[in-house]
N, C-alpha and C positions, 0 to 999 in steps of 0.2 A: 504493500500500500504506500503510495507516495505521500510525502509530507503534506498535510493540509487536507487530505481526502477524508471523507466521513467514514467512520468504521462502526461496527456493532459487535461488541464482545459479550452480549447477553446470552443467556442459556435458552434451552428449548422452551418454546411457548412465549418468549418475549417479543413484543411488536417490532417489526422492521420499520425502516423509514417510510415505507409506503403503506404501513398499517397492516401488512400481512404477517401471520405467524411464520416462524421458520423452524426447521429442524436443525439441531446442532451436530448432525452426523458429519464426521470429518470428510474432507475433500476426497472424492473418488469412491466413497463407501456407499453401497447401494442400500437405500431404505428397503424395508420389507416389501418384497414383490416387485421391486424396480431395479433394473440394471444400473450400474454406475455409469455416469455420463458427465460431460463437461459442455454445457451449452453457452459458455461465455461468448458473446458476440465478438467476432474478429474486428481488429482495427479500431476498437473503442476503449483504449486504456484509460483508466481514471487519470485525469489531469489534476494538477495542483489546485486545490481549492474547490473541486467539483464534488457533488454529492455522489457517493459510491456505496453500493450495498456490499458490506464486508463479509457476507456469507461466503465461506470458502468455495472456490471454483469447483463446480461439479456437485455441490450439495443441493439436494432438491428440497424446497420448502414443502410442507405437507400438502399433498394433492397436486403438486406441479413440478415442473423441471427446474433445475438450477437456473438462475438468471442474474444478470448484472444490470442494475438500473442506472448506471452512470450516464448522465446526459453528456453527450460528446460536445467538445468545443465550447465549454463554458468556463473560461479562466476566472479565477477569483482575484479580484483586484481591490485596492483600498477603497473603502466606502464606509461611512459611519453607520449606515443602516443595516450592516450585516448582522446575521444571527450569531451570537457568541455562545449559544448553548453548546456544551461539550458534545462533540460529534457522537451520535448514536444514543444520546441520553434522552429519555422520554420526559417531556415536561408534564406537569400534573394535568390530568384530564385529556391527554392527547398522545398521539404516537410519537415515537422517537423521531428526531429530525436532525439534520446536519446543516451545513452552510449552503442551503439550497438556493438562495437568492443570487442570481448572477449579477455582477456589478460591472458598471462601465469602466473600462480599463483607463487608469490615470495616464499611463504612458501613451495610449493612443491619442487621448485628447491633447496632452502636452506636445506630442510630436507634431501636431498640426496647429489648431487654433490656440491651444493653451500656451505653447512656446512663443508663438507670434505675439499673443497678448502680453506675455511677460517682457518680450523685447520692446514693445510699444511703451509699456509701463516704465521700463528702465530708461529709455530714451527721453520720454516726457519728463520724468522726475529729475534726472541728472541735468537736463537742459536749464533748469531754473537756477543752478549755481553760476551760470555764465551769461544768461540772456540779458542781464542789466549792464554788463560791462561796456558795450559800445556807447551807451548813453549816460555814463557816469557824470560827464561834464554837464549835461542838461539837468540831471538830478541835483547836482550841487547848486546850479543856478536857481532852480526852482525852490530849493529849501533855504537858499541864502547862506550857504556854508562853504568853507574852502574845499577845493577839490581833494586835498590831502585827507580830509576827514571822510568824504564819501569813498575815497580810494580804499578804505578799510572794509568795504562791503565784500569784495572777493575773499579777503582774509577771514571775515566772519563766516562766510559760507563754507570755506575749507575747514575751519575749526569745528563748525557744526557737523559737517559731513564725517570728519574723523571721529567725533563723539558718537555719531549715529552708528558708525561701523563697530565701535567698541561696545556700546550699550544696547543697541536695537537689533543689530544683525543676529545675535544669538536667539532672539525671539522666534526665529524660524524653526528652532528645535522644540518649541513649546506651544505654538499657536497654529491653528489651521490656516492654510494660505488664503482661503476665501474670507477670512476675518482679518488676518494681519495686514495683508496688502491694502484692502479698502480703508482700514483704519489709518494707516500711515499716509495714504494719498489724501484722505480727508483732512488730516492734520496739515499736510503740505498746502492744500487749498486754503485752509484757515490762515496759515502763516503768510501766504501770498496776498490774501485780503488785507491782513494787517499791514504788510509792506505798502500796498497800494494806497492805504489810508494814512500812512505815516505823516505826522505833522512836523517831524524833525528828525535829525540824524540818529539820535539815540534809539528811537522806536524802530527806525529802519534797520539799524545794525542788529538790534535784538530780534527783529523779524527774520533777518538773514541767518542768524544762528539757528533758529527753528527751521527755516527752509533747508539749510544744509543738513541738519539732523534728519528731517523727514525725507529728504532726497536719498538717504541711504537705502530706501526701498529699492533703488536700482540694483544694489548689491544683493538684497534679499531675493530679488527676482532670479538672479543667476543661481543662487543657492537652492531655491525651490525647484528650478528647472533641473539642476543636477541631481537633487534628491529623488525626484519622481520619474526621471528618465531611466530606462533600462541601461545596464552597463554598456551594452553594445552601441547605444545611441547617446551616451552621456556627453561625449565631446561635441556632437552636433548641437545638442540642446543648449549647452553652455555657450558655445560659439555664436548661436543665433541671438541669444540675449546680449552677449558682448557686442555683437554687431549693432543692435538697437541702441545700446549705451554709447557706443562710439559715434553713431549717427547723431544722437542727441547732443553730444559734446561738440561735434564738428559744425552742426547746423544751428546751434543755439544762438550764437552771436549774430548770424545772418537773420534768423527769424526775429530775434529780439530787436535788432536795429531797424528792420523793416517795419515791424508793428509799431515801434515807438515813433518812427517818422510819420506813419499814417494816422495813429491814434493818440500818441503821447505815451509817456512811460508808465503812468498809473493804469490806464486802460490796457496796456500791454500785459501788465502783471495780472489783471483780471482775466484776460484771455487764457493765460497759462493756468490760472486757478480753475477755470471752467474745464480745461483739458484734463486736469488732475481729477476733478470730480467725475468726468465721463469715464476715465479709466477705472475709478473706484467702483462705479456701478457695474462695469463690464467684469471686473475682477471678482466681485461678489457673486456673480452668476456663473462664472466659467471656471474658476480655479478649484482645486481639490478641497473637499470639505473635511477630510479626515485630519484630526489633530494628531501630531506625533505621539508616539507611545509614551506612557508615563515614565518619568525618570526623575532626576534631581530637580530641585526648585530653581527659580531664576537666579536667586542670590548665589546658590551653590554653583550654578553654571558660570556666572561671572568669575567666581573664585577659582574655577577650574581652568580658566583660559590660559594663564601663564604656564601651568604644567604641561599643556599640550605640546609645547616646543620640546620638552624633555621626552615626552612619550612617543613623539613621532619625528624621528630624524629626517624623513623626507620633507616634513613641513619646514624644518630649519633650512634645508637646502633650497626649497621653493622660495622661502622668504629672502634668502641671500641672493639667489639668482634674480628674482623679480625686483628686489630693491636696486640691484646694480643696473639693470637695463632701464629702470625708471630714472635713475640718476643720469644715465646717458640721454634719455628722452628729454629731460629738462635742460641738460647742457646744450643740446642741439637747438631746441626751439627758443630758449631765452637768448642764447648767444646770437642766433640768427636774427631775431628781431632787433637786437642792439646793433649788430653789424650792418644790417640793411638800412638802419636809420642814420648811420654815420657816413661821412664822405668816404669814398667817392660815389656811393650809391644814393644816399640822401632820399630814401623813399618815404612816403607818407604812410600813416596808419592803414589806409584802405589798400594801398598797393602791397604792403607787408601782409595784411590779412588775407589777400588772395592766395598767397602761398599755402595757406592752411587747406585750400581745396585739394592740394596734392594728397592729403590724407584720406580722400575718398577711396583710394585703392586699399587703404588699411581695412576699412570695414567691409569692402567688397570681397576680400579674400577670406573673411572669417567663416562663412558657411563651408568653404572648401577645407579650411583649417580643421573644422569639427570632424569632417569625414576622415581626413588623414589621421587625426588624433585617435578616432575609434579604430582605425585599421592598424596603425603602426605604433600607437602608444604616445603619450605626451612628451616623454623625454626626447624621443627622436624628432618630434615636431618642433619642440622648443629649441633644440640645438640648431636645426635647419633654419628656423625663423631668425635666431640671433645672428647666424652667419649672413643671412640676407640683409639684416639691419646693419651689420658691420660693413657689408659691401656698399650700402647706401651712404654711410658716412664717408667711405673712401671716395665716392663720387663727389660728395659735398666738399671734401678737402681739396678738390682741384680748384676751387674758387667760386665766387658768386657773380662773376661777370656775365654768365650765360644763363638767363632765366629758365630756359627749357632744361638745361643740365641740372640746375638747382632743383627744379620741380621734380625731375626724374629721381634724383637722389633722395629727396624728401619722401616721394611715393614709396620707394623701396624701403627706406628707413621706417616709415610709419607702418607699412604692411608687416614688416618683420616684428616690430614691437607689439602691435595689436595681436598678431597670431601667437606670439610667445605668451602673451598675457592670457589669452583664452585657453590655450592648452595647459598652462600652469594652473589656472583655476580649476579646470576639470580634474587635474591631478590631485589638487588639495581636497576637493570634495570627495573623490574616490577613496581617500584614506579611511573615511568612516562616513558614509552618506547619512546615517542617522544623526550625526553631529556636524552636518555640513555648515550650519549657521555659525557654530562656535569656531570651527576651523577657518572658515572664511573671514570671521571677525579678526582673529589673530593675524592671519595673512595680510589682510588689507590695511589694518592699522600700521603694521610694521612696513608694509610696502610703501605707503604714503609717507611715513616718517623718514625712511631711508631715502626715498626719492626726492624729498624736499631739499636734500643736500645739494642736488644738482642745480636747483634754483639759486641757492646761495653761492655756489662756486662758479656759475656761468660768467658773471661780469668780471671777477678777478682773473679767471683763466683767459678770457678774451683780451683783457688788458695786458696780460703777461705773455701769452703765446700767440695772440692774433687768431683770426678765424680758422686758418688751416691747422694750427696747433690745437685749438679747441676741438675741431672735428676729429683729429687723430686721437686725442685723449678720449673722446666719446667712443671711438672704435675700439680702443684698448679696453675700456670698461665692458663693452659688449662681448668681446672675446673672453674676458675674465668670467663673465656670467655664463657663457657657453661651457667654459672649462669646469665650472662648479656643477653644472648639470651633468656633464659627461663623466665626472669622477664619482658619481653617486654609487655607493656600494651595492652589489647585486643582491645581497641579503635584504636590503631595504626594499628593493624593487620586488623581490619575491614575497615579502610580507604583505604587500598590498595587491599582488597579482599584476597581470598585464593591464595597465590602466588605459 
């Protein structure tokens, strides 16, 4: 009997799941007057979670031949409405029953509409951290405060987002997705309403702390997709959500600036609030309703986060490699903006911003990254992606005089970094899918913390080494990250299987 199939170990005269009595005569033994026989229908083996008659094959119930009432092709999947009565146990006043209610497969829904919805949620949520950046000068003028004060808005959003990763991402291990995601999106909409109505900079900054924290639902979406996807499709599911998040980051400034030009910055925030509420309604109806299994409390979960690094050596290496390439990512993009703004290029903000469109290749390759991750494993994909990113920095190191060459280098660089991140996250989730929220929380908090060093080092390196030297330094950091991935011990990979 496969795990999860309903069985009946009762003795002669006890009701079967279909309400018929049975004889406990052993398999192949002929009841009085009947020859031994085995009438088990061919090609209908009990599947995991289906209702199966556990009467031994060939045993004839009283007055009839042996039978197997296993309904074919009815896989048991996660659903809060399932019957949890022990298989084969007869409830009071009724026949024995098993988990006879077939349930809609979570992985089927997530593989299609569910994963797409999570990608939309991730992109919509994370976009709010960046949408106001193109109009900060207009916000400062409207509120009558120096630009330096309003310039703290992106910092507030980043601090809030990191806090959300630390405190809210582990909630995916405790709450049902169809409740958690709508709740955070509703909180995001409320924070956006507060920002739109802000009378002064203090309220606006407080609102963006909340916006950043609530926008951490983007990371929750990836964790949920990885948890509910089958192992063979986990890479594709996580990569699809990562593509949505990347699109949100890339297009947020364009969308925010355009809407602000058309409507003003306050109505622009209200539009984003409406989008968050629309996603909340869709998530409440489409995401899985099953609450994760009972375990430690929320406080105990937070206390257990630091030891995860000790318990999972692959997590340490994933953090180290991810942090390194995020350092390189910031080195390239911050130094690029500074270099292009200086002579002999002297480009304006709009022209510099157009280079970010080269990143479209990054999220365009993510669905293919997921398929490759499922087929070859994340370590192979991460290594290849980092080598591609290093090749992109080598192209950038040739100089910034040819825009097409610069755009090509940036496209290759972004594609490599985005692909490496998606594969690395699927690897982290696969360490223990039941604790995907906690593992992702540790990974992302440290990933952002280490990566922020790139922002701090970009300007000094550019002044010391120039653009070519900075690009070479970024390439060296990427190669170091690839070396960290390749030197992972085989015993660690064997502990988590072929991810």
